[in-house]
Every structure is written in C-alpha cells, then in structure tokens.
N, C-alpha and C positions, 0 to 999 in steps of 0.2 A: 504494500500500500504506500502511496506517495504522501508526503506531508501536505503539499499545497498544489493544486492544479489551477491553471489559468485557461479560461475560455473567453473568446471575444466575439462580438457581433453586433449587428444592428437590432436584431430580434424585433423586426417591424410587426410581426405576428408570430406567435409561438406555434409553429406547425410541427408535424410529426418528425421532420428531419431535425429541427431545433431540439425537440424533446429528447431525441436519441443522443445527440451530442452532449446536452446538459446532464442527462442521466448517466451516460458513460463517465463523464468527468467526475461527477459526484460519487460514483461507485468506486472509483480508483483511488480516491484521496480522503484524507481526514477532513480537509476543508477546501473551498474553492473561491477563487476570485473571478468574478464575471466582469469583463470589460464591456461596457455598453457604450456604443458610439454616441457622441454628442449630436445634436440636431444638425449643426453646421457641417461636421465631418460626414455624417450619414447622407446628407442631401447632395454632397459633392459627387458621389459615385452611384447613386441610386436612380433608376428610371422612374420607379413608382413613388408616389407621395409617401413621405415618411411620417409616421405617427409621432406626435411630440414626445420628447425624451421622458417626461414624467409619466405619461401613460404607458410607454414601453417598459419603463422601470416597474411600474405597478403590476403590469401583466407578467413580467419576468419574476417578480417576487412571489406572486400568487402561485406560479408553477413551482418555483424552487422550494417554497414552504412545504409543498406536498411531498417532496422527496425526503425532507427531514434531516438534512446534513448541514453543518455550518457553512455559510457562504457570506461573501461581501460583494456588493455591486459597486464598481467604480466607473466614473465617466471617462471615456477615452477620446482624445482629440486627434489621434493619428492611428496608423496601422499597427503600432506596437504596444501602445498603452504602457503598463508597468512591467510587461514581460521581459523587457531588456534591462531592468534595473533592480528588481526585487530578488535578493539572494535566497529567500525562503521558498520560492516557487521551484518545483522540481519536475513538473510535467505540464505539457500543453496539449489540449485536445482540439483537433481541427477536423474539417471535412476535407475530402479530396481536393476541393476547389482552393482551399487555403493552405495546403501543405507547403507551398513555396514560401509563404509568409513565415511559417514556423521555422523553416530552415534559415531565413534571413535573421529572425530573432536569435537563433542559436549562434549565428556568425557574429552578431553584435555583442551577445553575452560573452563569447569567447574573447573578443577584442578587449572587453572590459574586465577580463579575469574572472568572470562568473562561470559557474558550472553550466554546461549545456543542459537543456531540458529534454526529458524523454518526450518524444513526439508520438501521440496516439492519433491515428487517422481513422475517422468514422466514415464508412462508405456513404455516398449520397443515396438517399432513399428515393425509390422510384414510385410514381403513382401507378394506378391500375393500367394505364396506357403505356407503361414502360419508359416514360419520360420523367426527368427529375421533378420532385416536389419543390416548388419555389413560390415565394410571395407574389411574384409577377403573375404566375399562372393562377394563383388563388384570387388575386385582385381582379383578374380578367373574367372570373367566373368559370374558368375552364375546369378546375378541380376544387375540392374542399380541403380543409387543413389536414385531413388524414390521407389525401391522395386519391380520393374517389372521384371519378370523372363525372362532371356535371352537365357538360354539353359535348356533343360529338361533332 
C-alpha cells in the first residue's frame, strides 16, 4: 500500500471512467490528494463548458465520501499541481490519455531530487458502443454517465 496517491483532473462530471480512476487510487493508498483544475486552467483546454470549480468540488467530495478513505482536494492551476513538489506522494494514478503527463512529472521530480512516483495506469473505459466514455459524449446526449448509448 502506498502512503499518498495523487490524482488530477477537471472532473466536469463524475462519470464511470472518473469513478474507476478515483476508486483505484483510493484503494492503493492510505490517503489521496485530488488535484482539481481551476476554472481558468480547465477552460483553456476544454471544448465543452466547464462547470464552476465549487460545484465540481462539491460533486467530487460527495463521491469521495462514499469511498470512505482520507483525501484532500487541492486546486491546481497547471498540468502538474503539487505532484512535482510534495515528497510524501509516492504514487500517481492516471488514465491512458494522461500517462505522458505522469512521466513528465517523474522527470521533474527526478531533477528536483525527489523520488519518482509509481505510475498506475487505469485503462479508458468504453461505452456500450465501444467508444470511450467522455464528458463530451455525455454532454452531447450520445451516452449517459455509465456509458449506455442514448441515441444511435
């Protein structure tokens, strides 16, 4: 078991893929730090409209409380958050999409003399139609938060 895991994201809506990443991280460690993107940072790289930070935080907390493990949510203003500076973090949980970011984080930690993080990659979950579950697809009404197809 790891001491402290870090997981980052926008978490515009907590869909099945997000749940899998969060559950995985919390199962692997004594505690977790969840980096939640600021409104400004999230809106820079998102196509869909981003729910305000406080509402995203509230939704995230509701889900995390159901898991029952210690966690802390911190606002992040860039792609790295505290992952490159906190010496207590020993694991990062990412999706296949964000694996390269985790490798960048480890390179930065190495340059700073910090231990590299163990990287745990959670496969992207697919909807019933075999395509990835995503907030864009949910927002468009194509699928629901569990990946069930709503329109053909």
